[in-house]
N, C-alpha and C positions, 0 to 999 in steps of 0.2 A: 570889306567888305563881298565882293565878285572873288577872289578868294579865297575866299571861304564858304562861299559859297558851294566854289567846285567841289570841293574838299568833303565837305557832307555825301554831293552828292557820289563822290567815288568812297566814300564810306558804305552807303547806300546800296550802291550796287554790287559793291563787297560781298557785305549782308546777304544779299541775292542768291549770289552768286550759295556760297555756302548752306545760304537754306537748303538750296535748290538741290545740291549734296547729297544734303545730310536727309532731305525726305525720296530722293534715290535710294537712296540706301537700304531705307527703310523701305521698301515699297519692295525692293531683292528678297527681304528679306519676309515679307508679306506673303509678293503674288506670285514668287516661283514657285512653282511646282519644288516639292523634296521628294528625296529620294531617297530608298534603306536595300543595303543588303543588291549589291550589282552584280558583285560577284557568285550569286549563287545564283541568279535569273541569266547571267549570261553561258554559266557553268550547264544548266542545263540545256538551253540554247544551244552553247556548241554539240553536249553527247546528242540532243533530239535532231542536228545539221550531220553529225559526224558516225549517227551512231553502227552504220551497218555497211562506214568507206575503209576501207584499211591503207588507202594510198590518201592524204595529206598535206598542206603546209602550212605551217605557224609563222608570224613575225616578234620576234621578240627585240623589245623597244627598249632602253633604258635613259636614264635622262633628261624626260621631256621636260622637266621645271618648266611647265606651264604656258611654254611655247607655241599655244597651240594655232596662232599664225603659221607659223615655220611648219607646224610642225600638218596642219589640214592643207595649205599649198605646196608641199616640198615634200612632205615623206607620204603623206597617206595618198596620194596617188599612184607611188609607186606599185602598193600594197595590191591594188586593182589590177597594175597592170604583170605583177606575178605570180596571180589566181593567191595571195594570199584569205586562207581560211577564219585563221581568228589572230590573234595578235598579247601578245603577252608582255603586260610592263614592269620589269624587272626590279624595277624602283623608282624614287626620286622624280616622281611624275609630275607634282605638282612642285612649286618653289617652293613655298613652306608649307604648314600645316591652316594655315588661317580658313575661317572656312567662307573667304572671299576667291582663295586660293581652290577650293577642291570644286565650287559655283563653276568655275574660268573652267576647269580640269570636263567637270560633265558634260557642263555647252557644247566643250569641242569635241568631244568623242562620240562625243553620243550621234555626231555629226555619218561618223564611220556606218558602213551599212558591213559591215560583220562585228561578231560580238569577242568581247577583249576581256580580259582579268590583270586586275592591276595587283603587285606587289610588295612589304613594304616597307620602303627605303628610309633615311635619316630624315629626308627633309617633308616624307607621311605627316613625321610627331613631331615637327617645330612649333613652335609658336602654340602648342596644348591643343597637338592636329591627333594625338592618339585618337579620341573617344569620336570625332571628326568618321577617319577612317574606319574603326567597327561599326558605325551608323552605316555611311553611305555604302561603305563595302564591303564587311564580314568583317571574316577573324584576322590575329595576324598572319597565323600560320593554322594550311591547309593542304590537302587532298582533291583530287576528285582522278579517274579512269577515265581513257579517252582510246577505245575499240582494241588496240594492239598497241598504248603506253599508258605509264602510268606517272601522273607528271603532281609532285610536292615543291611547295612554296615555305620556304624556313622565316621565320622572322631573325633576319642576321645583324636588325639596329640594338641589340642584346636591349629594349624592351617586355621581352621575352625571357627568364626565365632559362640558359643555357640547360641546367639538370633535367627542368621536367622537357624542351622541347626532344633532347637528347631520348630521354624514355619514348615521347610518344616516336619520331622515326623512326624505332628501332625498330616497331612496330609493323611500321608502314613503310619500309624498305622490307621485311618479312611479305607483305602482304602483296607489294610492287614485285616482287620475282617470278608471281603468275604471268606476267606482261613481259610481251621482248621488249621493251624498251621502259626505260625510268631515266627521268628528264628529273634536276631538281634547282628550281630559282634562289637563288640568294640576294641581293641587292649589295653587302658586301662580298668582296675578292677573299677566293681561299689561299692563291699562288701569285706570289709580288710576280713583277711584269721586271724583268731584270733592263737598271739600269734606266725606269721612268722615278722621278724623281725621289734621290737615292734619297735612301733616310727618313722618308714620308710617308711612315703606315696608316693615316686616315684613311686610305683605301680597302685596307685589309679588317680581314675580322682577326680577332687574338690567337697567339700562335699557339695555344693550347688547344682554342676550341677548335680553331683549321685543323690542327695535327689528328682531333679523334673524327671529324667527318669529314676527313676523307679517310681514315680506316674502312669507317664503316663504307663508305663509298666505296670502297677498291674492295671488300671485303662480298657485296650487296651487286656489286656489277652496274655499275651506273653509268648508263649511257652515254650520258652530259650535264654537267652542272654550268647554269647560265648564269651571270654577273652581271651589274652594272659599278660596278667600285673604280675601276678605271672610264677617266673618257676616252678611253682610245679605243678599236677591237685586236684580239689578242685571241689567240689559240695554243694552246697545248696541252699535252697531254700527260697524265703520272700516275702510280699506280694503276695504268689497262684504264684511267676516266679521263674521259675529254673535257679538259675546263676551258670555256668560253667566255672572252671579257665582248658586252651587246656594242662598245664604244658611246656615242651622245645620237640623243634626239631632240637635243632643242637647248636651248639655256646661251650664254656667249660662250663663244671661242676663245679661247686663249691662247693658241696654238696654235704656227700654220703647218702643223704636224694633227692635226684633229677634226674631224667631218661629222657631217652630219650623215647619220647612218645607221642602217638594221640590220640581223642577221635572219637570214631566211632559213629555215628546218623546214625537209619535204620528207616525210616515213610513211616509206610505201615497202611494199614486202623484201628486198633487199635494206642494209643496214643507211639509216638517214645521209641523207647529207647538210653541209651547210656552209652558206654562202654568204658573205659578208658585202651585203647592197648599200653603196653610195649613194648622196645623194649629188646625181652628177653635175658639170659647170660650177663648179667652188670661183667664189665673185675675185674678183682683185683686193690687193689689201686694204685701199684706202674703203671700199663699197661696203669689202667686209665688215671693218669696226664702222662706219655705217648703217652696216644690219643689226650689229649685235647690241649698239644703240639705241637703233627702234627697239628693239628685243627687251634690251634694262626700261627704257619709257614705260613700253608697254605692260610689264610686270609691274611696275610700278604702279603708274596709276589707271591702268584700266582693270585692272587683279585686283588690288584694293582702292576703295573711295574712303577708308579712312586715311593712308597715305598721304593718296591727290588733297584730301582737306588739309590734312594737315604739311601738306608744301606750303599747299595757296594759299593757307595765311600765313605760314613765315614770308616768304612773297608776297604780301601782302603786309603785312607788315614794314617790310625793309623801305617797300613802294611809299608809304606810310610816311616812313621817317624821310628819304630823299626827296619826296618831294614837298614834306614843312620846312627841310632844306632850302628847299629853289626859292618856296613864296614869302617865307619867313621875314621879316626885316630887321637885318642886324641896324642897332645901335653902334657903328663904328666909330665916331667919334668919342671922348672921353665929353663929359658934361664941363666947359666951361664955368659955367658958376660957383660951381664950388671952392671955398676959398683955401688952399693946397695950402696956406703959410700960417692957415690958422692951426696948428700943433698944440698940442696940448703939454702943459705948463710941465704937471704930472710928473714922477719917471716912470719908464714902463715896464711895465711884469711881463714878460718873455716867457710861455711855455714850450719846449725845444723836444720832439722825438725824432727817435734817429734809431735806426736798426743796429749800427754798433757802436760802441764811446772807449775809451779809457778804459780799463788796461790796454786794451788792445790799441797797438800800434799801426797807424794807418795814416792816408789823408786823410778819409773823410772825418773820423778821430781827433786828428791835430786840429782840423778848418773851425772843426765846432768847439774846442778846448781856446781856439785864440779866440773865434768874435766873443767865445764867454767872456771869457778874460777881458778883452777888450770893451764892452756893455758893459760890465759891474766896473770897470773905471771912469765913466759914461750915468755912475749914479743907480744904471735898471739893474732889478729883479730879474735871475732869470731863476729858469726851471725846465731840469733836464730828466725824459722821461725814456731812461734806455732800459736793455736791454744787463746780467746780474749774470758778471762773469764767474769760474769758481775759481784762477786763479789770481792770487795775487797783485802790486806792483804799482805803478803811483795811479792814482783815484782821487787827485786832488776834487774839490770841494766837493763832500763827502753829503750835506747840509743840503744842496742846492740841488743832488739829482736821486731820483725815485728810481732804485732797483726792480724794473719788475720781474718780476716769477720767472723761469722756465716755462716752456710747453711741454710737459711730461719728460724733461730731458734732452728732448729733441735739439738736434747740431742741423745745421744745412754748412756745407761746408767749412763744417768746423768752430763753424758762428754759432753761439746759445742763442735760439728761436726766445722771443718776451710770448708769456701770456698773455697775448693783447682782451684777454673774454676776463682777464683778474676785476673784479669789479674795483678792487685797491685805488686802482687805478684811474679811476674817476671818482672813488674820495678824494686822493690827491688834489687830483686834476682841478677839482672846485673849489676845495679848501686853499688851493693856493692863489683861482678868481685874475688870471691874466690876461691883459687886455689882447693878446691877437699870440696869433699858433706858427710857430714856424718847423715846419717840416723836414727833414733832409734825404726822406725816399718819397720815393709816388707807391708803397705799398705797405704793407704789412701794418707795421707800427706808422709808420706815416700817415693810412689809410684811420687808425685809428686816432690819430691827432685828430685828422679833416672833421672823423663825425664828433668826435668829442666839438669840436669849434664850430662847426656848423649847428648842433644839440644848444649852446648860448650865445649864436649871435653875434664870433670875434671873428673875425679877417685871417686866413691863413696865407701862408709866405709856404713858397717852395725853392729851396736851392737842387740845382740839379746839379748833383756833383759825377754824377757817374756816367756814361754812354752802358745802359742797358744792356741794348744789344749786343755789344762784345763779352757779356757775360753768359749767352745763353746756353752755352755750352756746358752750363748748371745741370740747365732746365732737361727735365726726362719728356721733352716733345721728339719726335720722330724724324722732323724737316728744318733744315736750317730757315729754309723761306717762314715754315710755321711759325717759327722760335722767333724770327724778328718780327713778324707781322704781332704778336703776340708783344714783344717787349715795344715796339712802337705805339698799339693802341693802349696799353696800358700807361703809358709817360704821357698823352695828350689827353684820355680821358679824363687822368689823374689833374693836369696840367691846367686843362678849360677851367678846372674848378674850384681852383686859387683865386684869393685874388691879386696877389704879385707873384715875380717866379722871380731867383736872382740865376744869372748864371756867369759864371766865373772868366769865359770870352766871349767876343760877338761871333766867333764863328760856332758855339751851343745856342745862342742865340739867335743864328742863321735857320740851325737845324730845328728847330720846334716853332718856328713860323715858317719854316718846306713843309711842316709835317700837320701842323694846320694850329697848331695853336694862336687865340688871340690873347691870354689872356696880358694884363701887364707885365712886363720884363722889364730888368734893370741886369744889366753887364756891370758885377760887382766882384775883380777876383777877390780872392782868398790871400789875408794882411797877413805879412812875415812879422814876425817876433825879434825886427832889427837888434836890438838890447840885446838878445839872446848873442850874438855875433861878438860881444866885447866881455865877454867873459872870461874868456879866453887869455892868457899871457903870450906873448910872442914864443917863448920857451916851451910853452906848455905844446903851446901845437907843433913844432919844431920837434920835440918828444914823441909823440906820435907817425908825424910824416917817420923819422929817421928808423921806430917799431917796425914801417910796415913795408919798407921801400929796400931795406938793404944795399943792394949795390948797383937797383937802378936809376933811372936820372928821371922819369918821370912819374909821378902817380896820379893815377885814375879813379875816378869816384862814378858808380850806382845805386840811389838804392827803390826799391823797390818791392814789392809783394812776392815772394817769386811762386807766381798762378800761373799760370797758360795765357792769359789777356793778354800779360807784359810782356812777352815777348819775346824773352832771356833766350831763345835757342838762338833768333837771331842775333841777340847781344852779342853771345858766346861766340857764336862764329863768327863775327866781325871783326871781334877781338883776337883770336885767330888768325884771321887777314890782317891783321894789321902788325901784328906781332912779326910779319914775315916782311914787312914793306918800310921799319922806322932800323934804324940803324942803331942807336940808343934801347934800352931796356925798358919796359915801365913795368910796371904794376898796376894792376883795378882788384879795389877792394868793393864787394858787391851789399849791399846791407840792406836784409831783410829777413825775412821767415816764412814758409807758406807750405802750402801741400807738394809742390815741382822742385824742392832743394835739394831732398837725396838725388830726384833723379839727374837734376843741375849738376850737383858735384860729380856722383859717377860719371859725365859728359864731359868736364871739364879735365878729370884726370884719363879717360883715351884720348883725348885728344893731344893729351901730353902742360898741358898750361897749367898743373894746380899749384907747381912754383908760382905762374905769373898772375890767375886769377883765385884773388882768397874771399871765401865764404866768411863774416864778421855776425853772422845771423843776426839778430833784431837788437836798435842800440836806442838808449834815452834817445830824446830828442835833442837835448842838450850834447851829448855825446858823437849823435851827429855832427852837430855844429861845429863841434871841433873834428870835426874828419875834414865837412867840406874847405873849412880851414887851411888844411894840409893838403888839401887835392894840387893838383896842378890843372885836370880837366874833368865834367860832367857827362857821363856818357849813357846817352838814353834810346831803348827802341822802341818800349809802348806806345800800341795806337788806340787805343784804348781810355785816353784821357779826356778831360773834360775843359782843363786848366792845367796840368800837370806843374801842380806846386809844386814842388822839389826841384823843378827847372829852377823857379825867382828864389829857392832857397840855396840852393849848389850858385847862383850869379850872387847874390846878397856873401857869400864866403869870400867872392872874387873869382867861381869856375864858368869857363864858358863853357859853353852847351857845343854835342856832336849830338842830333836827335833825329830820327826819322822822320821825314814829314809827314803830322796829321793831326787832328784838332787836340787843341790847346797848347800842342808845341806851337802852330801855326804861327801864335797868337803871343806868347813873349822873346819867342828868337827872332833874332832881326842876325840875318845875311850879312857878313861880314861885319858886323858891328858886338854883341854880345855871345855869337857864335854859329853854325850853322844849323840848320836845317836840309838834312838829303833824302830819295826818295827813299824806297824799301827797298833797297839792293844791299848785298852788305860787301859786296864790292866799289861799289864808290859810299859807300858808308862806310869802311877800311880808310881807303885811301883820303878821306878827308881827316880821318884820324892822324894818318901816319902825316900829314905835307904840314898840319895845327903845329903838331909837337915838335916835327923838323924846325920850326920857325919860332924860335922866343919870342923875337920883337910883335911878332902879333897874338902872338898867345899872351905875353905881356900886355898889350892894350889888348884886349879882350877879355881881361881882365878886370881891366878898372873899368873900361863901361857897363861891363855886369853887375857892379859893385853900385854904380851912377843908376842903372837900367831897377835895380831893386826893389830902392830906395823909395820910389814911387810905392809898395806894395806892404806899405808899414801896417800892425794892425791897426794903429790911430787913424791911421789915411782912411784903410779900407770902413772901421768899426763906423766912420762917423758914415758915410756914405750908406750904413745897414739901417742905420738910425733913422736916418735921414726916410729913407723907405717905409720903415717901420711907421712912423710920425705921419707920410703923403697917406698911406692904406690906413690908417684907425679912418684919418677926414675923410676919405671916402668909403669908407666902410659906410654902407646905409641903417 
């Protein structure tokens, strides 16, 4: 009760804070003085102050970006020091066009004791800011005379049609010819700065518009054009016109070559002078990063209380979640009062959901099919929900497989994507009336199975077949760390919703425990159809061996999908090195298909191994068994397996294994007994292969041990363990 009381107080405190923020936001809109057409007011003030003066100085500032504290503390004092009479913002004075940003800008700039005029930039129009700029400051493009100069402000953001602006500009430039000096203000730049972010045109006006403007400016002898596109100061003369980039007056400094600065323009009886005034004493790297972080947080929280409210809400929800985890009383021991031996007498009805299945040949489909056949032999009824494939091939138990239609013919890495929204899935599932759901993936079809099971109130079991973090290169996310984080989150979140999880190896169980999975976990490896190895005669096996081995002495084999995560480049490089270490030649069969096959074949050819490494493509499971029986050694390099079912299959055929030390491999390969597991080094891997091929006695001993080891993984034995887990979960399910 005490913890619940604390939680209530915490919630009340958060609600009070959020209510205060909302009230304050409403107060700002109601109580704060509104302002309109500031540019017009300030132009009147400028004309009054400087009407009779032939000499004056103005500052041109770009990219203030609402950095008002930085502007007030570091730039505004330099205005007074340099006797600036007025300030012109070339554009991007606000971080974006939200009302809060305009109000913050107004509060900061009104502290200046000189008039100022704002031009439009990209930021002024973001977040529907166009109407706010028009209301608070005035038109997007305008002009005004000042004693001996004429100022023309363009809307270079593209908000206003250039056809209309150019028509207006031609008349303005003719009027401006009456004045000695003609100044143009354009937020976007007309002329690129050489070697500055080559290929980035986001700072520039479109080329056709820029060319037209440059021609007009040259014809009418414009004195200077000020822009704020680039974050650095730059000055150049083109066609007799001076083009000046004002640099940055605020915002984050992302490069050591950037500075806070403004352009000081002195107008007198002679030609105007231009000086780039840089804020002195740039901070050290660490202090500067700290200041830019403060500016970012200042803009995020102070400028927009809505942002603050949103972020505080998210933080509060996270804090509540963590707090609830801390105070929650977990039931860490299972309920021993439940009689787990009270198994149901009636045959089990199992609904399985998978993202891939036969006729696709792969570890997961074969594992599911073997479990299916084992369960059927034990009297269970199984319904498999799997995607529909366009190609033909082996597709047993048609009556017990519901082929889910595809989702708009969508395919992911050449796999069909089932339409989990199809109502027929629900109809088939309800008609089957299963006792439990067994899912084989923690996403898509797995999620569908989970939802249907929870809706019916029956338990869910997950077999964790695949190390998802090893497949993140298929996910369109920018960062490897982010991809892995997403993969781990999906696995943990899904697994903790399951009633039980089957892992093929103890190392996989250890991974899930380390991840924070608290559900019931049983380590039950995938079964092997040991009887399949007796279906081939010695002569058939010998014929196959002679077909491939030719004049070589040894036949090696590897079975794998030809995909990036299977580490096949390592395998091929290792075989190349092994070839140089053995006295007697060998052949190696690479069985499987996939997106990397064509590239790998080209690599083998380039290495001069086309006669030594043979790509067979996909073979039927029974043909693969024949290859195991014909081979002397199984070689493997994948580090993405949860079990490495092919390792056990190879052992059942009498093939010892040389593999890279990794999860899955670690649990089934016993060094010096049924093979060797080595570090992920092609040198060490190749040396191990070469030594084993050079020692017929050891190879023979390991071959016999491999067969003995594989007997413990028969489909019958494994299916019995899975059935007992099914029954146990059903009994424990409330």
